[in-house]
N, C-alpha and C positions, 0 to 999 in steps of 0.2 A: 503493501500500500505506501508506502512512504517512498521507495522506487518510482513509483508512478508521478507523484510532484516533481522529483526529481529530473523524470524522463522530460515530464512537461515544459520545467524550465528551461531545460536544455534544449527542447526544440523551439522554442519563446527564441531564445538566444540565436539561434539558426535564421531564424524568418526576419528578427531585425537585420543581421547582417546580411542577409540576401536583398533587404529590400535599400539597405544602404548601398547599395553596390550599383542602385538604379538612379540614386541621385545625381541632380544634374549640379553644376558651376560648386565652389568652393564658398563655407561661410566666415565670417571672422570670429565667430567662435566655433570651433573645430570639433566641439561636444555637440553645439547645440540639435545637429539633425537626428544623431542620435537619441540626445533626449525626446526632440521632438516624434520619433516612431516607435520609443517605446512607450511614449502617452498615447497614441493612437493604437497600438496593440492591446494596450493595459485597456483601454475604453472598450474595444472592439471583443475583447476576452470576455470583460466584463458583462456584456453583453447579450453573447449570441454565440460563447463558446470557440470553437476553431473556424465557425463558418463564417464569420466576419472577416478573420486571418484569410482564411483560403479566397474571401473574393478580393482582397484586396491583393494578395499575391497574385490572382488571376489576371486584377487588371493595371498592375503598374509591370510585371513580367509581358503581358500581352500589347501591352499602348494600345488600348483600343475602347473606344467611345461605348461598343456593344456589350460592355458589360456592366455587373449591376451595382445599381446602388450600394457605396459602404459609408452605412449612417452610423453619426454618434449623435447623441442630443444635445441638444440646441444649450446654450447657458442662457440665462435672463438678458445679456445684454447683446448677446450672439458673438461674444468673440472667447476665448480659449488661450489659457495663458502655458507655456512652456519654458520652463525655466525664469529668464526675465523678461520676456518677450511674452506680450499678450497682441493675440490678434483676432484676424477673421479665420476660422480652423478651413476652408474652402482654399483660402488665399495661402495660408503657411503650405500647404502640402500641394496646392498648385505650383508655387514656388521650388519648394524641394523636388520635386519630380520631375515638373515640365518647363518651366521660364524662372532661372533663378534670379532675373532682374525684373522680375514683377513688382511695381510701387503700391498697386492698390486695387482693390475689386474693382473699380471702375471699367478696369481695363481685360476686367471678365466681364464671359456671359455665359450661360448656363445653354447646355443641350436641349431643345425641346422636348426628348423623349427620359431627361433627368425628375423624377416627382418629389424629390426631397431637395431640390437645390436652394440654397442659400436666402435666394429672393421671395421664397413660397411662405415663409415665414413659419416653418411646421414643428413641433416639437424635437424632430430631429433633421438633422442638415448632411446632406450627401459630400465627401470630403474626396471622391474618387477624382484624380483630378483630369480624368478623362472624360467628363460629363461638362466641361468648361470648357471656352474657347476662348484665345486670345482677341480683345478689341485692339486694331490699330491704334496708337496713338494717336493721329489723324481724326480717327472717327469719334472717340473721345474729346477730341479738343472739338472739333464742329459741332458736338451735341452740347459741350459746353457755351460754346459759342451761339448756337442756335438759342438755349435757355436764356440767354442774356439778351439777345437780341428781345424776344419775346418779353423781357421784363422791361423793360426800355420802351416797348411798345405799349406797354400795361400803364407804365407811367408818364408816360405822352396823353395816353387817353385819360387817365385820371387827371392829371393838372389841367387839362384843357376841360373836361367837364367840369373841375372845380371854376374855373374862372367863368364860362358860362354861366351856370348856377348863382355867379356873386354879380354877374351882371345882369341875369334877371330878378332876381333881389332887388339891386338897386332901381330897374324900373320899374317893379311892385311896388315899391316903397316910394317914389317920388308921387 
């Protein structure tokens, strides 16, 4: 009975090593990727035993968007902490296994088939890095520019409305 636990921990260490072999890029803190993977494996192991770990291994080794969601519980603020870093879990794992230069969740868009995508705000969030696409920086910038443009139009409309209201009030008061 005690041997099963030792064997299980040995298997978990092998899983962590396998997953570390798939990481992209280097990190300033060379121990952080291992800590992030250990944290994820611990969450998956606690939720679904070996099934979640098997899904993770399958997704990472196949690099395929047609793999299952890898779900972890969503925290109250949507972020998770690994060591001293706090961030959105899907961003952490996309950065670890796909895009080391990823800077923000605004650069990611979930695949249509991902039913636990972060933006859906469910009780669980998918951290499968192959269920997210990277949006080109120009697209993010264009979207932000478009939003700012709409805001300027709305402000101009509100200002002209207020001016017209004030003029009307003067006419009515006279």
